[in-house]
Each structure stands twice: as structure tokens, then as C-alpha cells.
N, C-alpha and C positions, 0 to 999 in steps of 0.2 A: 628713508632720508638721505643715505648714501649716495643714492643714483643722482638725486638733484644736487648734491654738495659740489659736485663738479662745474655747476654754472656760476658758481662765485669767482671762477678765474677771470682776470683781466685779460685783455688781449695780449698783453706781454708775458705774462704767466702761460698762456696757451701756446704762444711762439714758443716760448723757453722749454716747456715738456716736449712739444712736437719734435723739435730740433734735438732734444736728447735722446729721443726715441727713432731717431735717424730720418725723419721727415723732413724734407728739405723743400719741397715744392708744393704749392697752394694749388687748388682748383680755381681756375679764371672764371668760372660761371660762379662761384661763391661770392668772388668780389665784384662783377658785375651784379648781381642780384642785391649784393648789400649797397651798391651806389644807386640802383634804381627806386630802391624803397624811400618813400615819404620820409623827409626828414628836414629840418631847418639849417641844417649844416650846410653850407656854400661848399663850392668844390674849391675855392680858396682855401677857406677853413681846413678842409680835408687834405690839401696838399701840405699846409703847415703842420698838421698834426702828424703826418705819415714822415714828414722828413725830421721832423725834431723829437717828437714822441717814441715812434716806432722804428725810426731810423732808416727805414726803407719800404718800398712797396711790397718786397717779397715778405718781411716780417710781418706787415699789417695784414696781408693775405693770408699767410700762414695762422696768425692768431684769430682770423674769424673765421677757421674750419669748424664747421659742424661738430657738436660734441658727439654725435653717434659715429663720427669717422676718426675720433680718438685712438690710436692703436692698442693704447693700454691704460685704460681707465682706473685701474687698481692704484698705478704708480701716481696718478693725478691726485687720486683723492687721499693717498698719502702724504704727498707733498703739501695738500690744504691741511690735514691733520698736524703737521709738522710746524705750520706757522705761528706765530707767538698769538695773533689775534684769536686764532680758532682754540687754541689751548686756553685762552683767559675766557673766552666763551664757554667753553666746555665746563669750567670753573665754576662760573656763574651758574649754569644750569644742574650741576652736581651738588651746589650747596643749597638748592632749592629743595625743601624735603614735604613732600605730599602728605605724609604721616603727621607733622607737627602741625597742619593747618586744621583747624577745626571748623566745620561746616554749621552754619547756624541752621537749626530746625525749625522750619516753619509750617504751622497748620494753615494750609490753603483751604480748608472747608469753610472758614467763617465768611466769606462772601456768597457762599453757596446754602446757607443755614436756612432759609425761607424756600429756597428752591424745590419744588414736588416734582418727582419723577414717576 
């Protein structure tokens, strides 16, 4: 499960973590591939998002870096585990106790009582 946990990071969070690890440059091929994929997002909308939400094309390009290229995945996973939403999520999962749940026993043979094999 922890391998997939890194997928919850937003573009801004990915950018932040990559900058913390010392990575400042993005691969232009990732940005081109992202722009070429099928999307309902118009170029003007993307430009607006880059300017106001991500602050620069460099931040956006860094934020869409594939997970496989993360230099330190353990730091990213720990960052996620320290977030309040994740702590709350874990508390919900911990409060669920399988041993308290009673399973209903069902005799499934009834519909087959006249079946001869």
C-alpha cells in the first residue's frame, strides 16, 4: 500500500518535495507529453492555472514529474503520513475492528435440496 501512497500528492506537493530534495529542473518531455494528452483543458486555462496556482511553468513542470523519478520516495511517504488528513484516515481505519463484526452464517444448501448429482 505504501508504494501507491505517493500517488496522492498534488502537483504543488510534488514540486515542494522535489525542491527539498535538491531537484530544481524538470524534463521538458514530461511537460510536452502532459500537454499532448487528450484533455478538456484549453491552453488559456492551463496558462491561467500555471500562473496563479503553480506560480510558474518551472513549478508545474517539476510537479508533474513521474513518481518513478522521485529521488527519495521514503521522504515523500513520510510527508504524507504527517498530514492531518492522513492521520485522521488512519484513525478511522484503526477504529474498525474486524473481530467485533459477526458474520451471518447461511446454509446455502437449501436451494439445491432436490438436485441429484
